[in-house]
N, C-alpha and C positions, 0 to 999 in steps of 0.2 A: 500574418503568416497562415499558411495552409494547415488544416487539421490533418492528422494521420488517418490513413485508411487501414482497416484491420489487417490487410495482407502485408503492410509495411513494417509492422512491429510485432514481435513475439514476446510473450510473457511466460516465464517458466522458472522452475527451481534452478539456481545457478550452480555451475561448477565452482570449486573453491577459487580458482583464478579469476572468475568473473564478478566476484562480490565487490561492489563499489564502496569500499570502506570510507572514503572521504565523503561521499554523498550521504551515507548513513550518519556519519558524525555531524555533518552540516544540518541534517534533519533533527538532530538532538537525541539520537538513539543512545542508549546506555553504553558507554565505552567498554565496559567489562563484557557485556553481551556481544557487542560488535566484534570483539577480539576472538570470540569463540563461535563464529557463525557456521563452521563446518558441520555442526550437529544441530543446526536450527531448522525445525520443520516448517516454519512460517516466514521464510524470506523468499521473495521473488524478484526477478529483474526483468526489465524491458529492454529488448535489443532492436536496433535498427541498422541495417546494413553491416552487421557484425559488431557493432559498438553498443556497449551498455549505456543506456540513456536515462534509465529510471529504476527505482527500487522501492519496495515496501517491506516492512517487517511487522509481524503481528505476534500476539501472545494469546493462548487459550487460557482464560481465567477459570472457567468451569465447563461442564458438559455443553452448555448452551450459550456461553458468553465469550466473545473474542474482543481483543482490543487492538486497534491499529496504532502501533507504537511509533512508527516512522514512515514517512513518505517523502520521496525526493525525486526531482527530475533535473537533469543537467540543464544549466541556464540557457544554452542555445536551443533547447527543445521545449521550453516552457510556453504556456499560453497557446497550446495547439491541441488540447484535449487529452494529453497523455496522463495527467494527474487524475482526471475523471475516470479514465480507462483503468488505471491502476487501482483506484478505490473500488470500482465495479468488480474487478478481478478478486480483490481481497474479500468483498462481500460474497462472491461465488465460492471461494475456497471455504469461508466460514460456514456457509449454508451446506456445502457438500460434506462437512464434518459434523453436522448436526447443530450448527449454531442458529440461534434465534435472536441474538443481540450482538451488535458490533458497537463498541465504545471508542470514542476518540477524545483524548484529553488535551491535545495540542490544537492551536488555531491554524487554519489554513485559509489563504487569501481567496478573495473573489467569490465567495459563496459556494466553493467546491463541494462541501459536504451537504449543504442544503439542497443543491441540485440532485444529489443522490438519495434524498429522502431522510437525512439525519435531522433530528430535532434537538434543540438545546435542552440540557439538563444540568444540574449542579456539577460544576467541574468539567464540563465539556459538552459533547453531543452524543446522541445514541440513535442507532437505526434498529428498529424492531423488524425482524424478518418473519412474515406470516406465511405458513405453508398454503399452497393453493388447494 
């Protein structure tokens, strides 16, 4: 399958009706949190030709630490680079809010996190963001 071009997919904070609850549940997101996403500052969706095809959800643990809680891509759009793009976007949002660490406690297939610079740690993986 072809990889996405940046002009083909937009990633942004969703309107309430755009939140893909099923995708978030499939990704293992906390159901109580998913039920109240209208006030969630760290949820983003990816859209392609008007259709939501991916989502991520993060938490801010402290002033410099964020955690990627859920990441999901619709099955028809997997293995095309969108997961990597969503992870990169989450890293950018973290950094723009003063983050210096991004934690992930869930496994993701295919070395997705390793390609983004995450390193194994007890209970998951961590990316350390160093300022330039």
